[in-house]
C-alpha positions as CSV (number, residue, x, y, z in Angstrom):
1,M,15.8,-157.1,136.0
2,T,12.1,-157.8,135.4
3,V,11.1,-157.2,131.9
4,P,7.4,-157.4,130.8
5,L,6.3,-158.5,127.3
6,V,4.6,-155.2,126.8
7,D,4.7,-152.0,129.2
8,L,1.8,-149.8,128.5
9,R,2.4,-147.9,131.8
10,A,5.8,-146.8,130.5
11,Q,4.1,-145.3,127.4
12,Y,1.5,-143.6,129.6
13,R,4.4,-141.9,131.6
14,E,5.6,-140.5,128.3
15,I,2.5,-139.2,126.9
16,G,0.1,-138.8,129.8
17,A,0.4,-135.0,130.0
18,E,-0.7,-134.8,126.3
19,V,-3.6,-137.2,126.7
20,E,-5.2,-136.1,130.0
21,P,-6.3,-132.6,128.8
22,V,-8.0,-133.9,125.6
23,V,-9.9,-136.6,127.7
24,R,-11.0,-133.9,130.1
25,E,-12.2,-131.6,127.3
26,I,-14.4,-134.3,125.8
27,M,-15.8,-135.2,129.2
28,A,-16.6,-131.7,129.9
29,D,-18.4,-131.2,126.5
30,G,-20.2,-134.5,126.7
31,R,-19.4,-135.4,123.1
32,F,-18.8,-139.0,123.2
33,V,-19.7,-141.0,120.0
34,L,-18.8,-140.2,116.4
35,G,-17.8,-136.5,117.0
36,P,-15.1,-134.2,115.7
37,E,-12.3,-136.3,117.2
38,V,-13.4,-139.3,115.3
39,E,-13.6,-137.4,112.0
40,R,-10.2,-135.8,112.5
41,L,-8.7,-139.3,113.3
42,E,-10.2,-140.6,110.2
43,R,-8.7,-138.0,108.0
44,E,-5.3,-138.1,109.6
45,F,-5.2,-141.9,109.6
46,A,-6.2,-142.0,106.0
47,S,-3.4,-139.6,105.2
48,F,-1.0,-141.6,107.2
49,C,-1.9,-144.7,105.2
50,G,-1.9,-143.0,101.8
51,V,-5.5,-143.5,101.1
52,S,-8.6,-141.3,100.5
53,A,-10.9,-142.6,103.2
54,A,-11.1,-144.2,106.6
55,V,-14.0,-145.1,108.9
56,G,-13.5,-145.6,112.6
57,V,-15.2,-148.7,114.1
58,A,-15.4,-150.5,117.4
59,S,-12.7,-153.1,116.9
60,G,-10.3,-154.7,114.5
61,T,-12.5,-157.6,114.3
62,D,-15.4,-155.4,113.4
63,A,-13.2,-153.7,110.8
64,L,-12.7,-157.1,109.0
65,Q,-16.4,-158.1,109.2
66,L,-17.6,-154.8,108.0
67,A,-15.1,-154.7,105.2
68,L,-16.3,-158.1,104.0
69,E,-20.0,-157.0,104.2
70,A,-19.2,-153.8,102.2
71,L,-17.7,-156.0,99.4
72,G,-20.9,-158.0,99.3
73,I,-19.4,-161.2,100.6
74,G,-21.7,-163.7,102.3
75,P,-23.2,-167.1,102.3
76,G,-21.9,-169.4,99.5
77,D,-18.7,-167.4,99.2
78,E,-15.2,-168.5,100.2
79,V,-12.4,-166.3,101.5
80,V,-8.8,-167.5,101.8
81,V,-7.2,-166.9,105.2
82,P,-3.7,-167.8,106.6
83,V,-4.0,-170.5,109.3
84,N,-1.3,-168.9,111.3
85,T,-3.1,-165.8,112.6
86,F,-5.2,-164.7,115.4
87,I,-8.6,-166.4,115.1
88,A,-10.5,-163.1,114.5
89,T,-9.3,-163.1,110.9
90,A,-11.3,-166.2,110.2
91,L,-14.2,-165.2,112.6
92,A,-14.9,-162.2,110.5
93,V,-15.4,-164.5,107.4
94,S,-17.7,-166.8,109.5
95,M,-19.7,-163.8,110.8
96,V,-20.7,-162.8,107.3
97,G,-21.8,-166.3,106.5
98,A,-18.9,-167.1,104.1
99,R,-16.5,-170.0,104.5
100,P,-12.8,-169.5,105.4
101,V,-10.4,-171.5,103.3
102,F,-7.1,-171.9,105.1
103,V,-3.6,-171.8,103.7
104,D,-0.2,-172.7,105.2
105,T,2.4,-170.3,106.3
106,D,5.9,-169.3,104.8
107,P,8.5,-170.8,107.2
108,D,10.7,-167.6,107.0
109,T,8.1,-164.8,107.3
110,Y,5.2,-166.7,108.8
111,N,2.9,-164.9,106.3
112,L,0.9,-166.4,103.4
113,S,2.2,-166.2,99.9
114,A,0.6,-165.8,96.5
115,G,1.7,-169.4,95.8
116,H,-0.3,-170.6,98.8
117,V,-3.3,-168.6,97.7
118,E,-3.3,-169.8,94.1
119,K,-3.5,-173.4,95.1
120,A,-6.6,-172.7,97.4
121,L,-8.7,-170.7,94.8
122,T,-11.9,-172.1,93.6
123,P,-14.8,-170.7,91.6
124,R,-16.3,-169.6,94.9
125,T,-13.3,-167.5,96.1
126,R,-14.4,-163.9,96.5
127,A,-11.6,-162.6,98.6
128,V,-8.2,-163.1,100.2
129,I,-7.1,-161.8,103.6
130,P,-3.3,-161.3,103.7
131,V,-2.4,-160.8,107.4
132,H,0.7,-158.6,107.9
133,L,1.7,-160.7,110.8
134,Y,3.8,-159.4,113.7
135,G,4.4,-156.2,111.9
136,Q,5.8,-157.5,108.7
137,A,4.1,-156.9,105.3
138,V,3.0,-159.8,103.1
139,D,4.8,-159.8,99.7
140,M,1.9,-157.9,98.1
141,D,2.9,-157.5,94.3
142,P,2.6,-161.3,93.4
143,L,-0.7,-161.3,95.3
144,K,-2.1,-158.2,93.5
145,R,-1.2,-159.7,90.2
146,L,-3.1,-162.9,91.1
147,A,-6.0,-160.9,92.3
148,R,-6.2,-159.1,88.8
149,E,-5.9,-162.4,86.9
150,R,-8.4,-164.4,89.0
151,G,-10.8,-161.6,90.1
152,F,-11.0,-161.8,93.8
153,A,-10.8,-158.9,96.4
154,I,-8.0,-158.2,98.8
155,V,-8.8,-157.3,102.3
156,E,-5.6,-156.4,104.1
157,D,-5.6,-157.4,107.8
158,A,-3.1,-154.9,109.1
159,C,-4.2,-155.1,112.7
160,Q,-0.6,-155.8,113.7
161,A,1.2,-153.6,111.3
162,H,0.5,-149.8,111.8
163,G,3.1,-148.0,109.8
164,A,4.7,-151.1,108.2
165,E,5.8,-150.6,104.6
166,Y,6.1,-152.6,101.5
167,N,8.3,-151.1,98.7
168,G,8.3,-147.8,100.5
169,V,4.4,-147.6,100.8
170,R,2.6,-148.2,104.1
171,V,0.3,-151.1,104.4
172,G,-3.5,-150.8,104.2
173,G,-3.8,-149.3,100.8
174,F,-2.5,-152.2,98.7
175,G,-5.9,-154.1,98.7
176,D,-9.4,-153.1,98.0
177,I,-9.8,-152.3,101.6
178,G,-7.6,-152.4,104.7
179,C,-8.3,-153.2,108.4
180,F,-6.7,-152.0,111.6
181,S,-7.1,-152.8,115.3
182,F,-6.4,-150.2,118.1
183,Y,-6.3,-152.7,120.8
184,P,-4.2,-151.3,123.6
185,G,-1.1,-153.4,123.1
186,K,-0.8,-152.6,119.3
187,N,1.8,-150.2,117.9
188,L,-1.1,-147.7,117.7
189,G,-3.3,-148.6,120.7
190,A,-6.3,-147.0,122.4
191,F,-7.1,-147.0,126.0
192,G,-9.7,-149.6,125.2
193,D,-10.9,-151.2,121.9
194,G,-11.2,-149.6,118.5
195,G,-10.5,-150.2,114.9
196,M,-10.4,-148.6,111.4
197,V,-11.2,-149.5,107.9
198,V,-9.2,-147.7,105.2
199,T,-9.6,-147.7,101.4
200,G,-9.1,-145.7,98.3
201,N,-12.7,-146.6,97.2
202,E,-15.1,-143.8,98.3
203,K,-18.2,-146.0,97.6
204,L,-16.7,-148.8,99.9
205,A,-16.0,-146.2,102.6
206,E,-19.6,-145.0,102.4
207,K,-20.9,-148.6,102.7
208,V,-18.7,-149.2,105.8
209,A,-19.9,-145.9,107.4
210,V,-23.5,-146.9,107.0
211,L,-22.8,-150.4,108.3
212,R,-20.9,-149.3,111.4
213,N,-23.8,-147.0,112.4
214,V,-26.9,-149.3,112.6
215,G,-27.3,-149.1,108.9
216,R,-28.5,-145.5,108.9
217,R,-27.8,-142.4,106.8
218,G,-30.0,-139.9,108.7
219,K,-30.9,-140.1,112.3
220,Y,-33.9,-142.6,111.6
221,E,-33.2,-143.5,108.0
222,H,-31.9,-147.1,107.9
223,L,-30.8,-148.2,104.6
224,V,-29.5,-151.6,105.5
225,K,-29.4,-154.0,108.4
226,G,-26.3,-152.6,110.0
227,H,-24.3,-152.9,113.2
228,N,-23.5,-150.8,116.3
229,S,-19.8,-150.5,115.7
230,R,-18.8,-146.9,116.4
231,L,-15.4,-145.7,117.6
232,D,-16.0,-143.2,120.5
233,N,-14.5,-139.8,120.7
234,I,-12.4,-140.3,123.8
235,Q,-10.5,-143.2,122.1
236,A,-10.1,-141.1,118.9
237,A,-8.6,-138.2,120.8
238,I,-6.2,-140.5,122.6
239,L,-5.2,-142.1,119.2
240,L,-4.6,-138.7,117.6
241,V,-2.1,-138.0,120.4
242,K,-0.5,-141.2,119.9
243,L,-0.4,-141.0,116.1
244,K,2.1,-138.1,116.4
245,H,4.5,-140.5,118.1
246,L,4.0,-143.7,116.1
247,R,7.0,-143.2,113.6
248,Q,9.3,-142.6,116.5
249,W,7.9,-145.5,118.4
250,N,8.2,-147.8,115.3
251,D,11.8,-146.7,114.9
252,A,12.6,-147.6,118.4
253,R,11.0,-151.1,118.0
254,R,13.2,-151.6,114.9
255,Q,16.3,-150.4,116.9
256,W,15.6,-153.0,119.6
257,A,14.9,-155.8,117.1
258,K,18.3,-155.0,115.3
259,L,20.0,-155.1,118.7
260,Y,18.3,-158.4,119.6
261,G,19.5,-159.9,116.3
262,K,23.1,-158.8,116.9
263,M,23.3,-160.0,120.5
264,F,21.7,-163.4,119.8
265,T,24.5,-164.2,117.3
266,G,25.9,-167.7,117.9
267,L,22.8,-169.0,119.8
268,P,20.7,-171.9,118.4
269,L,17.6,-170.0,117.7
270,V,16.0,-168.3,114.6
271,C,15.6,-164.6,114.7
272,P,12.9,-162.8,112.6
273,R,13.8,-162.4,108.9
274,E,12.9,-159.0,107.5
275,L,12.3,-159.1,103.7
276,E,14.3,-156.5,101.6
277,S,11.1,-155.0,100.4
278,V,9.6,-154.5,103.8
279,R,9.9,-152.1,106.7
280,H,9.0,-154.4,109.5
281,V,7.5,-152.6,112.6
282,Y,7.8,-155.4,115.1
283,H,4.5,-155.5,116.8
284,L,6.0,-158.7,118.1
285,Y,9.5,-159.9,118.3
286,V,9.2,-163.7,117.6
287,I,12.1,-166.1,117.6
288,R,11.9,-169.8,116.8
289,V,13.6,-172.4,119.1
290,K,13.3,-176.1,119.5
291,E,13.2,-176.0,123.3
292,R,10.5,-173.4,123.3
293,D,8.6,-174.4,126.4
294,A,11.7,-175.0,128.5
295,L,13.2,-171.7,127.4
296,A,9.9,-169.9,128.3
297,D,9.9,-171.5,131.8
298,H,13.4,-170.5,132.3
299,L,12.9,-167.0,131.3
300,H,9.9,-166.8,133.6
301,R,12.0,-167.8,136.5
302,K,14.5,-165.1,135.5
303,G,11.7,-162.3,135.5
304,I,11.4,-162.2,131.7
305,A,7.8,-162.4,130.2
306,T,7.2,-164.2,127.0
307,G,4.1,-165.1,124.9
308,V,3.3,-167.5,122.1
309,H,1.4,-166.0,119.1
310,Y,-0.2,-168.4,118.3
311,P,0.2,-171.8,119.9
312,I,-2.8,-173.6,118.0
313,P,-3.3,-173.0,114.3
314,I,-6.8,-172.1,113.4
315,H,-7.5,-175.4,111.5
316,L,-7.0,-177.3,114.8
317,Q,-9.2,-175.1,116.9
318,Q,-12.4,-176.6,118.2
319,A,-14.3,-173.6,116.9
320,Y,-13.6,-174.8,113.3
321,K,-14.0,-178.5,113.7
322,E,-16.8,-178.5,111.1
323,L,-14.3,-177.9,108.4
324,G,-12.8,-181.3,108.9
325,H,-9.1,-180.5,109.2
326,K,-6.6,-182.6,110.9
327,K,-3.0,-182.5,112.1
328,G,-0.7,-182.6,109.1
329,D,-3.0,-180.5,106.7
330,F,-0.8,-177.4,107.1
331,P,2.6,-178.8,108.3
332,V,4.7,-175.6,108.3
333,A,2.2,-173.7,110.4
334,E,1.9,-176.7,112.8
335,Q,5.7,-176.9,113.2
336,V,6.0,-173.1,113.6
337,A,3.3,-173.2,116.4
338,G,5.4,-175.5,118.5
339,E,8.7,-173.4,118.2
340,I,7.7,-169.7,118.2
341,L,8.3,-167.5,121.3
342,S,7.5,-163.8,121.6
343,L,10.1,-161.8,123.5
344,P,9.6,-158.4,125.2
345,M,9.1,-155.7,122.6
346,Y,7.9,-152.2,123.2
347,P,9.4,-148.7,122.3
348,E,10.5,-148.0,125.9
349,L,12.4,-151.4,126.2
350,G,15.8,-149.8,126.0
351,E,19.2,-151.4,125.6
352,D,19.1,-152.4,129.3
353,G,15.9,-154.4,128.7
354,V,17.3,-156.0,125.6
355,A,20.6,-156.9,127.4
356,A,18.6,-158.5,130.3
357,V,16.5,-160.6,128.0
358,V,19.5,-161.9,126.0
359,D,21.5,-162.6,129.1
360,A,18.6,-164.6,130.4
361,V,18.5,-166.5,127.1
362,R,22.2,-167.2,127.0
363,S,22.1,-168.5,130.6
364,F,19.6,-171.0,129.5
365,Y,22.0,-172.4,126.9
366,S,25.0,-172.2,129.3
């Protein structure tokens, strides 16, 4: 049995009959950018996240950059970023002219912790970006207490965590501002790129709305030097259809994750650990294994797709060589990067898909 890492075609077979009419309607009407579908998605996604406002933008990376700009963060400022994440988190900091300050990862959850952050704070720290990596929320209460004590903003990177919860509350609204990606492979993905900024602060939402639309309020009234980062109506309409299914899809991901954990019992690998305070939504199902590359090769020969998220920690990327980091600076992240392996995970995976993956893994050890 061949099992892909993600199967977007299976999802389309499920919802295609719902998606196609709304796309045809927009094409017939010719309303393509910042129209009623975007406005409706902003309202519904804000409600989904439990916040008062949401602003649709062109990508998750743009969401992070515009959030930082709206907070007034720029040259001379520092922003604390986990070193174990996709590079876009750090790039957003660089794009506003600020300096990313990296911190190591927790060996159990692969997220940052308030303890990591506290050691990295300086008088120049203006914000911290907790990344809810792989779909598991960061332990937010200690981080929020530290933010109140030390006076920095929290910009949640929830780009992999649509619908994830912490103490029964969905991520995105714990910080000053939250950021989501709608890249196609995400739990809530568009048929192209897209993103969303969410916040309970109406003034911040207004700033982001101006920044995303070339800095303008009226048609030719430009208040600031903004960006062209608008979510288009076709993507918004598709996301409105998908949003209705998101809870069910996340439940399925959790079901397959639980089955993986049960069926992997007795094998020399580490399954994801879900904190008691968290409702993990398993954007990725990531195991740790010493023989990572050999196992990946074996699974490939068996028709099982895998991935590594992420093989090179950001501090060791060529793009950030000017920060002067070296191997050994963040030892946990470096160790994790050599052991993590993402296994197939998507709502349509099914018991047969999980069993095929597990059988292939067991055959490696036998």
